[in-house]
N, C-alpha and C positions, 0 to 999 in steps of 0.2 A: 504494499500499498504507499509507503513512504517514497517509492521512487514515482508513481503517479502525483500524489494529492500530497505530498509533506512539501515545506517551505522550502525551497530551490537554491537560491542565490548563498547563503551562510553555508550549503554543505558545497558547493561548488568554490567558496575561498576557501575554506578550512583543507579538502582535497590538491587544490593547488598549493596552500601552502604549505601542505606536507608534504608535497613531491616535491617542490624545489627546499624545502627544510632537509630532508634527506640525499636529497641530487648536489647541495650547493654546500651544505651545512645547515646549522641551525643559527648560530652568529650569522649568518647574512643573509638572511628571510627576510630582516628591513631593508637588505637593497631591491628585492622584487617591487616593480612598481605596481599602481592599478592599472586595470583592464587588460592585464593580460591571458592569450586564450589556453582553453583546455579544453580537451572531448569530450563530450556529455554528453549521455542517454538520455535526449530530450522528449520530455513529458508532452502530450498532446496539447497541453492548452499551451505550453509555451509554442509549440512548433505552428498554432493556428495565429498569436501574434504577433511571429515575423514571418511568417509564410503567407501567401495568397493563390500559390499554385495549388492547383485540386488536390495533385499526387502530395501534400503533404498535411491534408487534411485529413478530417477523421480520427477514429480511436486506436492513435499507433505509435509508437515511441521509435525516434529516430538518432543515430550519433551524428553529432555535428558539436563546430565548436563553438563554446560561449564564453565571453568576458568573466574574469574573477573581477568584480570592481572593484573591491579595497587592497590598498596596501595594509601588512600586519600590526595590528593597533593593539597585539595582545603584548605581556611583560614572558618576560626569559621563562620562567617555569614553565609554561602553556606552549613555548616555541619549543620545547624538549618532548612534550605531550605531540606536537605534531612534527617533529620530526620520529619519534615511535610509529605514530599513525601512516606516515609514511613510507616507514622500513615497513611494516606490515603488508602495507599494497603492493612495492614492491617483490615482496615475498609471493604472498598467496594472487597476483593477479598479473599473470603475462601475457596478457593478449595488450600490444601496444597497438593504436590505431593513427594514419594518417588522413587529417579531412582536410579542406578547406574552408573557411567559416564562408557562409550563403553570404550573397553580394550585399540584401541591407542589413545584415546585420555587420558585416563589414564596412559597408559607408556609415553607419550612424558611429561606430568608435573608432572611425575611421583609421581603420586597418591598412597597412601596405603592405603586410609581411606574406610572409609564403604561407604552404598548408605546414598545421601543425600538427607536430605527434608526440601523444602523451598514453598513457594509459585514459578509463574511461570511466567519470563519474557520474554519478546516481545510479548504480548500478546496486543489484544485490548485494555485493561485496564490496564495492565504495562505500553505500551506506551501514554495514555491519560492522567494515573497520572502522566509522566515524561514531558509529553510536556503541563501541566495545567501551571507552574510558568511560564516557559519561556513566553507561551502565552499571556500572563496577562504583562509581562514584554514588551512585543511586543507592546501593546497598550499607554504602561507607556510611552514607545520608541517613539511612535506616537505623543503622544501629547505634549511631551518635544520639538521633533524635531519643532511641530507646531506654541508651545508659542516661538521657537529661531528665527523662520521664523518671527514672527508677531513684535517681539520687533523688530528687526533691519529690517524690508520692510520698505519703503516708506507709510504714512501714506493713499492712495489714492489705495494701493494696498495690503495692509495689510488682509482685507479679504479674498480675494482670494486667497493671498499665504499661509492665514496659512490653507485654505483646501488644498491647493495642498500639504502641507508638510505635511501633515495627511497621507491623500491619497499614495499618492507615496513611504512612510516610511511602512505604512501597508501592500503595494504590492509587495515592494522590493524583487525579487525573494530569495535572501539570508536572507530576514529577516522570511518571514516565513516558507522556506527548513529547515531554519537553528534551528528552534524550534519546528516547527508543523510536521515534517520528520525526520529531524535528533535527535530529541531531545534533543538538546547540550543549554548549558547555555550563550552563549555570549549575547543574549537581557538582562541579568542580567547587565553585565558591560556596553555595551554601554547604557542602560536608567540610568543607575549610572550618566554616563562621562556626558552624553546631559543635565541632569537636573542640575550638578554641573553646567557646564558654563551659564545654562540657568539663574539660580538664582545668579550667578556671574553679568551677564549681568543686572540683576535687583538691584544690588547692595546688595544683602542678604550673607553677608559672611560666618556669623557662621553659618546659614541652608546648604550653600553649602559645607563646611566643615564637617557638617553631613552626607551630602551625597555623599561626598568624602570618607570618613571614611567607610561607608558602603559598597562604593563599592571595596575597599581597601580589606575588608575582603569578597567578592565576589570570588574574581579571581584575582593571581599575576598580570596577564594583564594590571592592572587598573592602573600600574607604568607609565604603556608608556604615560599616559598625565600628566605627571610632568613638560615637555617642557612647553605645554600648558598654566599649572599655574604660570610657571616662566614669563612666556609672560603677563600672566592679571597684576601679582602684578608690575613685572615691566611697566608695563603701566599705574595703578595706581599711581607710584613713579612721574612717567614722567610727566603724565597728569592726573590729578584725574577729573573725572568724575563728582564729585558736590563738596562743600567744607566738609570740614572733612574726605573725603573719599580719603585719601590719603596708599599711599603704606604699610605702617611699621602697624599703627595700623588696618588699613584691613585685610594684613595678619595675625596679631595677634589673629581677631577674627575667621579668617579660621582654624586657627593651632588649638584651642581653640577646634574645633568644631572637627575638625577630630581625635586629640588626646582624646577627650573625648569618643567620638564614640566606637574609636578602642579599647581604655583601658576597657570600660564597657562589650563590645560584645565578648572581647577575656579573661575576669576576667574570669571565669570558666573555661576557657581550661587552663590558667598560672596555677591556684587552683588544679586542676587534674594532670598538668604535671611536677608540683614543686618534685623533687627527683628522678624522671623516668627517662629514658632513651633520648637518640634526644634533649641533652641539657634542658634539663629539664622543666621549667616552659616557656623557649619559643621554646618547642618541636614546638608549633602550627607555629611558624615564620618561622623556619627551615622546617617543613617539607611542608608549603603553598608558602614560596617564595625561600628559598637558594635555595632548588632540581629541583624545576621547571626551575628556572631563571639560575643556574649554571653546574647542571648534567642530568638533562633527556634529554633524545632524542640531543647526540651530534652530528647531522648531520645538513649539510649544508640548507637544505631546504627539510619536509616533505611536498609531494605535493601542496606546493605554486611555483604557476608560478613566478617567481621573476629574478634577476640577478642571484641567485644563482641557480635556473633551468637553466639558459642558459649557466652556466657553467658545472652542471650535464649533460646535454644531448649534450656537446661538446665531454666530455668525456668520453663519449660513456655507459654513465649510468650504473656506476658498482658502488659496494657499498663502494670500494675506492673512488671513487669522490665526495662521499656525505660526507667524515669524515670531521666535521669542524677544526679539528685542523691537517689539512693536510696544507702544505704551500703551497705558491704563491707569486711570488718574494720575498722571501724572511721571509714573514708573515705569520702567520696561519690567515686561512680562516674567524675564529672567528674575530681576530682583525681586518681586513682587512671591514671584515662586519659593524663593530663597528665605525669605521673610515668613510665608506659612510652613515652611519647614522647620526653620529656627522655634519656631512659638508651639509649635505639635510637638519635638523633640524635650523642650521647655516643659509644657505641661504634661505630656507623658508621665518625663521623671519624676516634676515632684506630685503627680499622684500614686507612680509605683512606688516611692520615698515615704509617702504616707500611709499606702498601706503596708508595703511589706518592709518597713524602716530599716532599710538599707540591708535585708538579709538575699543570702540567694536565691530565693524561690521567686523573686521578683525580677532578677535578672532574665532570665527567658522572656518573662512577658513585656518587658521594657523594648529586645532586643524584639520582640514583634510587632511594637509599636510602633518604632524608629524606623522597621524594613519596611513597613505598609505606607509610612509618612512618606518615606521616599519614594515608593511610586506615586501616593496620591498629589502630591503638592508642588516638586519642582518642574523645571522645562526640561526639556531634552531626554523624555523618561523614555524609553520603549515598552511595549505590553509586555515581556519576557521577569520586568523588573519582579511584577508581583509575585514572585516564584516565589525569590528571597523570604517571605514574612511566614511562608504555610510552614518550614517545621518547627519554628519556633509558635506559633499559633498553635498546631498541634501538640508540643510540649506542653502547653500552657492550659488549652482548653481540657486535656484531661487530665488537670488537678486544681483545675478553677472551672465548672463546669458552666458557671455565668456566660462564659467564651466559647460555648459550643454553638451558638447561633454564627457568633462571628465566625467559626471556622466553617459553617456552613456556606454561610455566605461566600464567601473569600474562595471555598472551590470550585463552586459555583462560578465565579466571576473568573476565577482564573481558567477554567475549563474552556471558556469563549474566550479570553484574552491567547489563550496560545493556537488555536483551532480557528481566529478570526480568515483565514485563508483561504477555510474552507464554505465560510456563508456570509464574508462582507464584499470580498474583493480577489481577484488572482491575485497570487502571491508577490506579483512583480509588480504592482499596485504603489502610485504613489502616495506620500504617507497624507496628502490634500485632497486622495481619491474619495469623493462623498457617498453617502450611502447607497445602493442598489434603488431602497424600494421607501417609504416614510414609515413602514412598518419596522425595517432594520434598525431603520435612524430610530424608530422609539427607543428599540432595543436595546442600544449600545448606550442610548441616555440613561435607560435601569439600571443597567452593570454599572454606571459609573456611580448614580446616587446609594445602587447597593454598597458599592465599596464605602464611597463616604460615612452612611451610616453606618458601616458595619466599626468604620474607624472611633465614630463617636461615641456606639453603645460598647465598646471596647474600654472607652474611658470609664463611662459613667458605671462599668459594672466593677472595678475595679475601686470606686472611689464609694460607693454605694453603702457601704457596710463600715466604713474607716478603718484604724490600723487594724493588723491581724497582729500575733506575733512569732509570723514569720516564718514559720514553719505552716506545710499544708494541714488544716485540722479534716476532719470526719466531715464538715459539710462543702469543702472543696474537692469532695471524691465524685469518680464517676462510679454510677452503679455498676455490679457484677452483672 
């Protein structure tokens, strides 16, 4: 099914990067320019978009060169993973094809070179290789959420909640769609963040820093976990979990693990980039963090059904309505998004501290709220960013049943978010593509409102009964 229906351009990018990383070496991947071609087993919808000849229409595939639109914007550890994918692809797929780009495609992308010789992406083999590491990360993610639930659950419910957490995580539609169908990498980051928090709850601060350092080197989105780390170490400063577990010493061990991990894994890229373009030895940081966070996709929303989707819909779903630099109330939408995010994080922090009095049971709840707020309020947000809050929502909802409606709502929204290319528009649709029918448009508005309502309800649910003793009491347990 993935070869026919799944999102295509990300897979094409990943396989082109993987092939190049293996052939040229991982530290040279940043040299690969955008819009380089690779042969792809193109699905019927793509052929119908680019070809007008009757022979290319119909319900069939055809191998044809297709551009990989993006330069690699992933950090070093992800590039090592792409190298591993490339090695597996070269070992398992021996069929190398030579094809010339179709005239319409070559003209659109101003391609003037010769035929393309490469392995073929979007085959069952290529999709399986692309999904293998994310699926392994799904298992790590489920084990991490199960461990987090076990740590925070009431002793009488630990076994039951551990099983529930493991099963719910693996069966969450957003989780298996993202990895097994879309062939995306969000499980890499989510599993790292969950295990980082689990190690912090277990008072293993050095290993937690190592895990967070590795997660930072998988994708830039790991930076959205910084407010959670700030609350954890403030909690240890205010209310140490044990003698000797105070804020600054624990933070020192965490930072040591993070810095050593980042430094060791990024060192080959620093040496390779020294004296070169794009800030020389810091090229990896510029390409993997500065560009994705500050300049890529200058739109208010990229199919993320959040507060900016409501703005986009209210303004007629036009290209102009998506500009992150457009002004609203005298301020840029980009700045307003940052202000909304900051306010949401501050409010969530205050309520979590009030409810759990700086103790570890409040940390996964705060993580869920921060990651949900990072989906709802800033600009430049992709649809998949809703994924990151789901594991922490599961861990919290199993020990705080008032959050079960929030979990149910966000599981619904995330399912439609990660499948928009099946019901809203074709996978290669522009970000400003309008809804095909008024009913579909209304449904997207409902999903956006449901996401915002879930966030508001979650805040209300942790504030309704005031402070607790920190531990999860009987009233916070799921019935067996």
